[in-house]
N, C-alpha and C positions, 0 to 999 in steps of 0.2 A: 614796113613789112605787113602784108595782109594774111590774116588767118581766117579759114572758114570756120563755122560754128562746129563742124565735125572735128576739125583739127584741134580746136580749143577744148572740146569735150574730152578727146583722147588725151591731151596733155594733163588736164585736171585729173583725170582717172589715173594717169601714171604717177603723178605727184602724190596722190592719196595713197596708192599702193605702196610706194617707197616709204611714206611717212609711217604707214602701219607696220611694215617690216622692220624698220629702225626701232619703233617702239617695242616691237616683240623681241628684238634682239637685246635692247639695252634696259628693259624694265621686267621685273618680276612681281607677279601678283602676290600680296601677302595674304594668305588664307588664314583661317582660325588655327591651323596646325603647321604654319609656316615655320621652317627651321633656320634660326639666325646663326651667324658665324660666331663660334666659341670664343670667349675672351672676356676682358674687362672693358667697361664703357664709362667714360668720365662724364658724358652727357648724352641726352636722349637723341640729340641730332645725329650723332654717330651710329646709334641704333637704327635709325631711319635709313642711313646709308649702307647699313650692315657692314660696317667697318669698325672693328673693335680697336680700341687705343693700343691695347697689347693682347696678342693672341694667347689662348690658353696654353698652347704648347710651349710658350716662352716663359711660363710662370711655374713656380714651385708653391703648392697651396696645401693647406690643411682646412678641411671643410667637412660638414655633414649635411646631406640632403635627405629629406623625408619625402619620398614619392607620393605618399598618401596625402600629405598636408601641402605639398609644394612649397615647402619652406626650406631654405638653405641657411646654415649658420657657418660663418667663416671666422677661423681663428687667426690666420694670416695669409697674406699673398706676397710672394717675393719674385723679383725679376731675375731670371736665372744668370743672365750674362753680366749683371752689374751687382747682384746681391742686395739691391735696394728693396726695402719694405715699402708696400703701398699703403697709403693712408686710407683705410677702409671707408671712412667717413666722407672721403672725397669722391667716391664712386657715385655714379647714378645707378648703376647696376652691373650685373654679370650674366653671361650666357653660358649655360652648361648643357651639352648635348642638344644644342639648338633652341633650348627654352630660355627665354629672357627672364631674369629675376630682378626686380626693382628693390633698391635698398630701402628699408623701413627705418623711420626715425627712432632714436633711442626710447622715446616715450611710448612707442606702439607696443612694444613687447618688453616684458620685465625678465630679460634674459642677459647673461654676461657677454655673450659674442654678438657681433654685429649680424643682423638677420636680413634676408633677402626673400621676398615673396615672388613666386612664379606667376607669370602672366598666363593664365589658363587659356584664355581666348585672345587671339591676335587679329588685328584688322583696323578699321577706322576707329573703333572703340575697343580698347583692351579691357579684360576683366581680371581681377585678382581678389583673393580673400586671405585672411589669416585669423587665427584664434588668439585672443588675448585675455589676460586675467584682470578682473576688476574687483574691488572690495565692496561688500555689502554687509550692512548690519541685520543680524539675524536674532530674533527675540528667543530668550532661553528662560523657561519658568521653572521655579522650584516648587515641588508638589509636597503637600503636607500627607504624610503616609497614613495619618489617622482618618482623614475624611476624603483623600484623593483630590483636594482642591489646591489650586495654585496660591502660594502666599507671597511670592516675590518673583519679579520679572527683571531680567538683566539682558544686556545686548553684547553680542560678540561679533568681531569682525571675521567675515568669511570670504575666501576667494571664490569668484564665479567665472566661469569660462564663457565668453561671448565671441560670435563670429562677426568679424569686421569685413564688409564687403566694399570694394572699391572699383572705380573705373578710370581709365587713363585715355586722354584724347590723342590721336595720332598727330593732329595739326600743330599742337603747341606743347604737348607733354603735360597738360594740366590734370591733376588728380582730384577726384571728387568722391564723396560717399555714393554708393550705388543705391540710388532711390528713385522712385517713379518721378518725383519732382525734378531732380537734377538730370535724369535721363531725358525728360521732355525738353529741357533747355538745349540739349545737345543734338536733338533730332528735329529741330523746327524746320529744316529744310526738306523734310520728308512728310509732306501733309498727310498722306494716306496712313502711314504708321503712326504719325503723331496722334491722329484721331482715335486709332485703335488702342494705343497705349493710355490715352486719356480715359477710355471707357473700361479699363481693367479695374475690376472691384478689388477692395482691400484684401479679401481672403485669397485672391488669385494672384496677387502681385509677385510673390515669391516664385511661383511656378512659371508665369508667362513673361516677366520681365526680362529674365535671362534668354529665353527664346527670342525676344524682340531684339536683343543685342545682335544675335546671329543673323536675324533678318535684315537689320539695318547694315551690317557689315557686307552682307551679300549684295545689297543694292548700291552700296557706295564703296566699291573696292578702292584700295590704295596699293601703290607700287613701290618698290625700292627704287630710288631715284636713278634716272637715266645716266648711263655712263660709268655706274659704279660697278665694280667687279666683285662678285661673291666669292668668299673664301671656300 
């Protein structure tokens, strides 16, 4: 069968149009404010499919969420129709009102309940943070009231709150500290942004690094996997 160049061009254009339409129907762009399906997730791959292992409406739960800190503490989760308690340590995370919360290790926070940190930015690179308490030794001096001079120095343990910043990669679920050095390793495929981040001065890192995540995510969009239905 012989085809003219014109026929081949029309056929190629038609196939491309069909492909684009199918992609639009089956894939959803994950923006920085994308709302995921509420429920519990035992692994990150299910979050990428937007398919919770157990939907939130099928659970009975006691939890506390702080909208300012994006931190959720869970006392228990129970499956309604079976009465089975879920082992919270077996979860990758939970989604509440469309926001994913990744489970933190026990060592991360000195709190009695299992804690989950909200992913504040969603996309190729997720961003989250949380505050934790660390102990530091503080010098205490005893002052001689007669002359106002110190005559004895001791040390006491004092709790100090520090902000832990983390990033999570869409491709493999890897979590790393949010730093200039780690971020550069994750954006080697974007030469222009890589060069710009390299040139960020130390005093500007806190301000510009977060903006660079948003730029990278815009340039490298990710989609909910084709063929998956959103809840």
